[in-house]
C-alpha positions as CSV (number, residue, x, y, z in Angstrom):
1,X,16.4,95.8,5.5
2,X,13.9,93.6,3.6
3,X,10.5,92.9,5.1
4,X,7.7,90.6,4.3
5,X,4.2,91.9,5.0
6,X,1.3,89.4,5.0
7,X,-2.0,91.3,5.6
8,X,-5.3,90.4,4.0
9,X,-7.0,93.8,4.4
10,X,-6.1,95.3,1.0
11,X,-6.2,99.0,2.0
12,X,-4.2,98.4,5.2
13,X,-1.7,96.3,3.3
14,X,-1.2,99.1,0.8
15,X,-0.9,101.8,3.5
16,X,1.6,99.8,5.6
17,X,3.7,98.9,2.5
18,X,3.8,102.5,1.4
19,X,4.8,103.8,4.8
20,X,7.5,101.2,5.3
21,X,8.9,101.9,1.9
22,X,9.0,105.6,2.6
23,X,11.1,104.7,5.7
24,X,13.7,103.0,3.5
25,X,12.6,99.3,4.0
26,X,12.3,97.0,1.0
27,X,8.9,95.4,1.3
28,X,7.3,92.3,-0.4
29,X,3.6,92.1,0.4
30,X,0.9,89.5,0.1
31,X,-2.6,88.9,1.3
32,X,-2.9,85.2,2.2
33,X,-0.9,82.7,4.2
34,X,0.0,80.3,1.4
35,X,1.6,83.1,-0.6
36,X,3.4,84.2,2.5
37,X,4.9,80.7,2.9
38,X,5.9,80.8,-0.8
39,X,7.8,84.1,-0.3
40,X,9.5,82.7,2.9
41,X,10.6,79.6,1.1
42,X,12.4,81.6,-1.6
43,X,13.9,84.6,0.2
44,X,15.6,85.5,3.4
45,X,13.9,88.4,5.2
46,X,15.2,90.6,8.0
47,X,11.7,90.5,9.6
48,X,8.2,89.3,8.9
49,X,4.9,91.1,9.7
50,X,2.0,88.6,9.9
51,X,-1.7,89.1,10.2
52,X,-3.2,86.3,12.3
53,X,-6.5,85.9,10.4
54,X,-5.7,85.3,6.8
55,X,-7.3,83.2,4.0
56,X,-5.7,79.8,2.9
57,X,-3.4,79.7,6.0
58,X,-3.5,81.8,9.1
59,X,-0.6,83.5,10.7
60,X,0.0,80.7,13.3
61,X,0.4,78.2,10.4
62,X,2.8,80.5,8.5
63,X,4.9,81.0,11.7
64,X,5.0,77.2,12.4
65,X,6.1,76.6,8.8
66,X,8.9,79.2,9.2
67,X,10.2,77.8,12.5
68,X,9.9,74.2,11.3
69,X,12.2,75.1,8.4
70,X,14.8,76.1,11.0
71,X,14.6,79.9,10.3
72,X,14.9,82.3,13.2
73,X,13.6,85.3,11.2
74,X,12.0,87.7,13.6
75,X,8.2,87.8,13.4
76,X,5.8,90.5,14.5
77,X,2.1,89.6,14.6
78,X,-0.5,92.3,13.6
79,X,-4.0,91.4,14.6
80,X,-7.3,92.7,15.8
81,X,-7.5,89.8,18.2
82,X,-6.3,91.1,21.5
83,X,-7.1,88.3,23.9
84,X,-4.4,87.1,26.2
85,X,-4.8,83.5,24.9
86,X,-4.1,84.6,21.3
87,X,-1.0,86.6,22.4
88,X,0.3,83.7,24.4
89,X,-0.3,81.3,21.5
90,X,1.6,83.5,19.1
91,X,4.6,84.0,21.4
92,X,4.7,80.4,22.4
93,X,4.8,79.4,18.8
94,X,7.9,81.5,18.1
95,X,6.6,85.0,17.4
96,X,8.9,87.8,18.6
97,X,6.3,90.5,19.2
98,X,2.5,91.2,19.0
99,X,0.8,94.4,18.0
100,X,-3.0,94.9,18.2
101,X,-5.0,96.8,15.6
102,X,-5.6,99.7,15.5
103,X,-2.0,100.8,16.1
104,X,0.2,103.9,15.7
105,X,2.6,103.6,12.8
106,X,5.4,105.0,15.0
107,X,4.9,102.1,17.4
108,X,5.0,99.6,14.5
109,X,8.3,101.1,13.3
110,X,9.8,101.0,16.8
111,X,8.8,97.3,17.3
112,X,10.3,96.4,13.9
113,X,13.5,98.1,14.9
114,X,13.5,96.3,18.2
115,X,13.0,92.8,16.8
116,X,15.7,93.3,14.1
117,X,18.0,94.8,16.7
118,X,17.5,91.8,19.0
119,X,18.0,89.3,16.2
120,X,21.4,90.9,15.5
121,X,22.3,90.9,19.2
122,X,22.3,94.6,19.7
123,X,21.1,95.9,23.0
124,X,20.9,99.6,22.0
125,X,19.2,101.4,19.1
126,X,22.6,102.6,17.8
127,X,25.0,100.9,15.4
128,X,28.6,101.9,15.9
129,X,31.7,101.0,13.8
130,X,34.7,103.2,14.7
131,X,33.6,106.8,14.6
132,X,30.6,105.9,12.3
133,X,27.3,106.0,14.3
134,X,23.8,105.2,13.1
135,X,20.9,106.2,15.4
136,X,18.2,103.8,14.1
137,X,15.5,105.5,16.1
138,X,16.2,108.9,14.6
139,X,17.4,107.6,11.2
140,X,20.5,109.7,11.7
141,X,24.1,108.9,10.7
142,X,27.2,110.7,11.8
143,X,30.9,110.2,11.3
144,X,33.3,111.9,13.7
145,X,30.3,113.8,15.1
146,X,29.4,115.2,11.6
147,X,26.0,114.4,10.3
148,X,25.8,112.6,6.9
149,X,22.7,113.0,4.7
150,X,21.7,109.8,3.0
151,X,18.9,108.8,0.7
152,X,16.5,106.1,2.0
153,X,18.2,103.4,-0.1
154,X,21.7,104.5,0.9
155,X,20.6,104.4,4.6
156,X,19.1,100.9,4.2
157,X,22.3,99.7,2.6
158,X,24.5,101.2,5.3
159,X,22.2,99.8,8.0
160,X,22.6,96.3,6.5
161,X,26.4,96.7,6.3
162,X,26.6,97.9,9.9
163,X,24.4,95.1,11.2
164,X,26.8,92.7,9.5
165,X,30.0,94.6,10.3
166,X,33.1,92.5,9.7
167,X,31.3,90.0,7.5
168,X,31.9,89.9,3.7
169,X,28.6,90.3,1.9
170,X,28.2,89.2,-1.7
171,X,26.5,91.5,-4.2
172,X,23.7,89.0,-4.5
173,X,23.1,88.9,-0.8
174,X,23.1,92.7,-0.5
175,X,20.7,93.0,-3.5
176,X,18.3,90.4,-2.0
177,X,18.2,92.2,1.3
178,X,17.9,95.8,0.0
179,X,15.7,95.5,-3.1
180,X,12.4,93.6,-3.4
181,X,10.9,91.5,-6.2
182,X,9.4,94.7,-7.9
183,X,12.9,96.1,-8.5
184,X,13.6,96.5,-12.3
185,X,16.9,98.4,-12.2
186,X,20.3,97.6,-13.6
187,X,22.5,94.6,-12.7
188,X,25.2,96.8,-11.2
189,X,22.8,98.5,-8.7
190,X,24.8,97.3,-5.7
191,X,28.1,98.7,-7.1
192,X,26.4,102.0,-7.8
193,X,25.0,102.4,-4.3
194,X,28.3,101.3,-2.7
195,X,30.1,104.0,-4.6
196,X,27.5,106.6,-3.4
197,X,28.1,105.4,0.2
198,X,31.8,105.5,-0.2
199,X,31.8,109.1,-1.2
200,X,29.6,110.1,1.7
201,X,31.1,107.8,4.4
202,X,34.7,107.5,3.4
203,X,35.3,110.6,1.3
204,X,38.1,112.7,2.8
205,X,38.6,110.2,5.7
206,X,42.0,108.7,6.4
207,X,40.4,105.5,7.8
208,X,38.3,103.8,5.2
209,X,35.4,101.7,6.4
210,X,33.9,100.2,3.2
211,X,36.1,97.7,1.5
212,X,35.9,95.5,-1.6
213,X,36.9,91.9,-1.2
214,X,37.7,91.0,-4.8
215,X,35.6,88.2,-6.1
216,X,33.4,88.0,-3.0
217,X,31.7,91.3,-2.3
218,X,31.9,94.1,0.3
219,X,32.6,94.4,4.0
220,X,32.3,97.3,6.5
221,X,35.2,97.2,8.9
222,X,37.8,99.4,10.6
223,X,40.8,98.5,8.5
224,X,41.8,96.6,5.4
225,X,44.0,93.5,5.9
226,X,47.5,93.8,4.5
């Protein structure tokens, strides 16, 4: 999952970015509202974390710009302003959630999972495709009841595929959601990680779940069409 973090406190920005990255998220970060709007105009994010009080453009302005562009990207406000009026204003302008500083990082993670889950229409914290189950809260993946160990990037890729089960995803779309602007790897990175996942998810399994749609990309689904 690819996130945008707009937080003008440099140290807090760095800490949140580091922790989110360690949890497997791909994170682009910035420290003012204008830069946040530039990022949002160029890239599709799975969720946005916005500070309210930022230089150049505040969080409310960034949110209005996002919604006026017709984008339903889930937004979580982070702010030291805890008045009811501020919370109501944020939610009424299209924010999905509101977290007041200081906060526990575990709560931030839970709220991010919740807004992404809701955006994909999932009522539970589990993603299920056949006998493949991802517990997003525990970051645990099993197939047929057997736990599968994944790297952070493998987990992120599988989560994206499971959120979009049945949909063919191009290599470009996958790369844009799983790797941020700082990535400097090879051009075949998606193919490499798909092969890693195939070995772990489909290896030794009669029913294959990860399929190549030649010329289009990859899809996670129960069976391959004849």
